[in-house]
N, C-alpha and C positions, 0 to 999 in steps of 0.2 A: 648527535644530540647529547644534551646535558643530562646526565643520570644523578638522582640523589642517592643517599646512602642505602636507602631501601631498595631502590630500583637496581643499584649495582649488586646488592646482595642477592636479588633474584637472578640477575645475569650471571653470577657466580654459582648458582645452584643451591644457595643456602635455604632457599624456601620450597624446595622440591622441583621435580622434574617438569611438572606442568607450568609453573611460574617461570622456569628457565626458558622453557620453549616459548612461551607467551611474550615475555618481554624482549626476547631476541627477535621474534617475529615483528612485533610492534616497532621496534627500533628501526628495522629495515624499512617498514611503511613510513615512519616518521622522517627518515632521512630522504626518502624518495620525494616527499612533499615538503622538504626543507623546514621541518618542525624543530624548534629549538629545544623543546622539552616536553614533558608529559603534563597532562592535566587529570586529576583525580576525578573519578565518576562514581556514583551511587547506584545507578540503574542501567541495566543492559537488556537488550531484546534480541534474541537469537532465532533466526528464521528456521522452521522445522520442515521446510518444503522438500519433500521426499525427491521430487524430480531434480532440483537443483543440488542437493547434497550428494545424491548418487550413492553407489556401494562403497566408493573408496572413502567418502566423507563419513559414512556410517562406521566404517572400520576404524577411522581415526578417532572418532568419538568414543567408540567402545574400548580402543586402546588406552585413552586417557581415564576412562572410568575404571579400567582394570588396575590402575595404579593404587598403592595404598593410600588411605585418606589423608595421611600427612604429607603426601607427595602432590596433592591436588587440591589444596585448600583454596576455596573461593575468596575473593576479596570484593565482591560486589553482589547485588541482588539482581538475578536474571530471570526472565520470562521467556518462554517459547510459545509460538502461536498455533492455533487451530489444532488443539488436541481432539481426538475422537472423530474419525471420518464417518460419514453417513453410509454405512455398509450396503444398504439397500439401494441407495441412489447410485453409488459408485459401481456397484455390480452391474447396474443397467448401463451406466456410461461406458465402462470398459470391463466386460465380463471375463476377459482373459487375464486380468491383473487384480490382485488382492490389494488394493490401495489402502484399505483399512488396517490390514496387518503390516503393510510396509510402513505406513506412518507411525504406527505404534512402536516399530522397531527404533526409529529415530528418537521419539518421545521418551521411550523407556531408557534409551542410552544416556540422553540429556538428563533425565530424572536421576539417574545414578550419580551424576556429577553435582546435584543439588540445584539444578535449574527447575524453576517453578512452571509447570506445563499449564498454559492457559488456552484461550480459545480464539484469541483475535489480536489486533493491532491497537495501538493507543488511539489512533484515528478511527476506530470503530467503537471507542468509549467504553471498553471493557477491560483495559489495561491501565493501571495507575500512571499519570503523566508526571514528568518531573516538573520542578517549580520554575518560575521565570528566571532566566539567567543561568541556570544550572546546566552544567555539561554532563553528557550522557553518551553511551555508545549503542547505536540501534543499527540493524542490518536492513530493515525494510524501508525502501524508498518512501512509500506513502506516510509512514510515521515520522521519518526525518524531516520532510518538508512541513509537515503538519506541526512538529514541535518548534522548529526553527521560527516559523511564520506565525502560527496562530497561538502557541503557547509562549513563545519567546525563550525557549530553552535552546541549547546549544549542541549541535551534532553535525557530523559529516555522514555522508553515505559510508557506512562501514561494511566491508564484505564479511561473509559468514565467519571465516577464520579470525578476522579482526575482532568481532564481538566475542567470540569463544575465548580469544586471548584476553580481552579486557575483564571477563569474568574471573580470571585467575590473577590479574594484576591490579584491578580496581582503578585503572587509568587508561587513557587513550593518548595518542600523539596529539600535541596542541598546534593545530594548523587550520586553514579553511575557516569554517563557521564557528569555531571556538574563539576566533579573534575579532575584535570590534571592527577592523578595518575591512574585513570581508563581509560584513553584514550590512552595509550601506547600500542604498539603491544605486545601480549603475545605469538603468534605463527607465524610461517613463512612458506610461500609457494612460489614457483616458478613454471611458466608455461614453458614447452619447446615447446609449439605450440601456435599459434594464432588463438583464437576462431573466427569463420566466420560469426556468426549471433547472434542475441539476445537470441536464445534458447540455444546455446552453452555457451554464458556468464552465462546465468541462471544455466546451468548445472555445471559450475565451481563453483558457489555459493552453489549449492546443495552438491557437492562433500566435499567442505570444511566444510559446516555446519554439515553434516553427521559425519565428523571426529571429530569435536570439540563439538558441541552440548551444548553450555553454554553460557548464557547471558553475563557473566562476562569475557569471552575470546575474544580478538580483533586479528583477522587475518590480517597480512601484506602480500601483494602479489607482486612478481616481475614479470613483463610480458616480453614476447618475441614478437617482432614485433612492429607495429605502435601504436599510441595513440588510446585508445577506445574512442567511443563517449560518451556523457552523457547518451544516452539511453541504451547503453551496460553496463555502470556502474549501471544504475538503475536497470537492470535485474539482475545483480550480487548481488546487495544489497538486492533485493526482496527475492531471494533464500536463502541468508545467514540468513535473518530474519525468513524465513519459515522453513528451514530444520535444523537450528541450534539455533534459538532464538538469533541471534546476533543483536546488536543495533549499532555496528561500525566496520568498517574495513578501511585498509589502502592499497593504491596502490602506490608503490614506485615510486616517480618522477611525480606522477599524482595528487593525492589527497592533500589538502592544509596542512596537518599535517605530511606528509611523503615525504619531499623533498629527503630524503635518508634513509638508514636502521637506522643510528645513531639517526636521528629525530623521526622516527616512534617508535623505541624501548626504547628511552630513554638512548641510548648508552649501552644497553644490548647486548651482542653478540648472534646472532641467526644463526641457520643452517636450511636453507629453506628445506622443503619436496618438492620434484619435483612432479608435476602432469603432466601426459603425454596424448597424443592423445588416446592411448589405454584405460587409465582410463575413458576418456570421452565416448569413443565407448562402453565400458562395462556398463556405466551408462544408456546410451540410449537403450541399448539392453535389459535391465531389464523391459522396457515398451512394446516395440515391437508392436504386433498387425498386422504385415504386411499382406496385402491382405485381411483383414477382413472388414466386412461391417461397414460402418461409419454412426453414428446416428447424432452427433452434432459437430460442429466446432465453439466454442466461442473464438474469439480473443479479449482478454482483460487482465487485470492484469499485467501491468498497461493499462489504457485505451490507444488506439491507438493515435499516433500523426497524424497530417494532411499528412506528407509525407507517412506515413505507410498506411493510408486510401487510398490514391492515388495509391500506390503499389498495394493494393488489387483489386481496381477498374480496373487498367490497365490489371491486369492478368484475370480479369473476362470478360473484353470486348470480345464480340462475342461468349461466352460460356454460359451454363446454370448450376446452381448449381444441383446436382443429386436430383430427386424428393424424395428420401428416406433420404436425408441429409439436416440438418438445418444449415446454415452459419449465424453466429451472429457477427457483427463487432462493438465493443464498443468504443465510443469516447465521450469525454465531450461535453456538449451541444453547446458551443460556436464553437467547431470544427465541429460538425454536421452541424451547420448553415452555416459555410463557405463551407462545402462540398455540401450543396444545391445550394449556389450560383455558385459554380465551375462546377455543373452538375456531380459531383462524386457519390452523393447519388443516383441519377436516374440511373446511370450506374450499381451500386451494385444491386439495386431493380430490374432492367430489367433482371439481370442474376439470380434472385431468392434469393439473400441474403438480409439480414437485417441490416441497419445501426441503432444502438441502443445507446441511451444515458440514464444515470441513474446509479445506483449501479453496480459494477461487477457481472458477472454471478455467482461466487461462493458465493457472499454476498447477494443473493436475493433468499433464499429458494431453493437452488439448488437440495437438495434431493427431496423436493416436485415436482420440475420441472422433474426430472429424473422419479419419479413415475407416474407422470400425463402422460408423452409421451412415457413411456416404453423405454427410451434411455438407453444405456449401453456404447457403444464404443464412445469415444471422442478424438478429435484432438485439440491441441492448441499450440501456439508458446510460452506460459508462462509456464515455468517449475514449478514456484510456484503454478499455478492453477491446474496443474496435481497432485501436491501433496496435495493439499486440497481436490480437487473433488474425489480423489481415496477414501478418508474417507467417502464420501457421496455415494459410491456404483458405481461410474463410472469406466470404464477401459480407462484411458487416454494414449494417445501417444503424448508426446511432440515432436515438429519439428519446422522447419523454417516456417515464414508466407507463403513463396512460396510453400513449400510442403503441407501446410495445405490447401491452396486454391485449388490446384491441386487435392488433395484427395476429397475435397468437390465436385468438378466438377465430379470426377470419381465415387463418392459414396463409395469408398473403400480406405484403407490406403495405399498410394503409397510411393515409394522411392523418 
């Protein structure tokens, strides 16, 4: 890789131990991906997921934080996600593990470095997004595909150490989705139906992800019907990332780099594959579980917006969650506080549900939670979470929020 004078000085140790480690690490990453040079970045997002970081990752962050300030000078603005675990909720979920304290260990270590501890991802709309065309360094796959596709910023899936390194160098290797050539559509799809809720938008992402299954392929999608909401596109992107490892997509006439087919594809002629309502029905039928006993309903991934939490509360009013079923409604801390002020939290809790803040259900030792409670059958509105939690031994059924809440009340999976 080509290094400019500043980058070479970092490599030589002239800007402290942290920058020297960081630029050396990033250079190895860049050489692996055939990057010619670096691109400067202003915004960094570092995951504080305690399960992923582990004890060794925490020790490494604390080692960096113990360096003198002049040896670990930051060169970018960084945020970290989901500060402040819900102590009561997580004590219920995993009584043998103090997730609140363990999360704070990571957050406190990152804060010593100068990382701004926040509560969510950019795609949860509580972290400032970069501008159109701006390169950045993010570790969260939901945020990366959201920014590339919906914001039009530029980012690759950066691993945790890569984003930490970018914090000290203010740059990332220039490859992949920082390059114009990788941002053009490689595959074309057309929907001959209009998805009706976010779970159906997630299923569209899953269907396309399963077909393509490659980080380097960029699907472009032509819609039938009205303009989708940002939340719908968010679920579409989540599932493209989860089922196909995709980091970018286009929706013709909707996303900023896809005004039309020519713009999206770089004037390459493309014949779209048509996805039908029958394809969607077949996808949902593979999960099924109709009529079976329901153990847990986690509504997260992404965390719920204020309007979604209100929707849950309105449906629960005057009802009780079945005693054999646990309803978990995940939302960022700021939204949970707003729900307390509006009386929404009280309505959910009066019905036997739990309003939870902190990391998503799947990212907080979900396998241990299943084993602790003996849970098996799950319902969720997040098609992405269904995909992940199936790997942890759950039998998930993705469905709309309305159907999930109705099933939680009944204690069985309902239509």
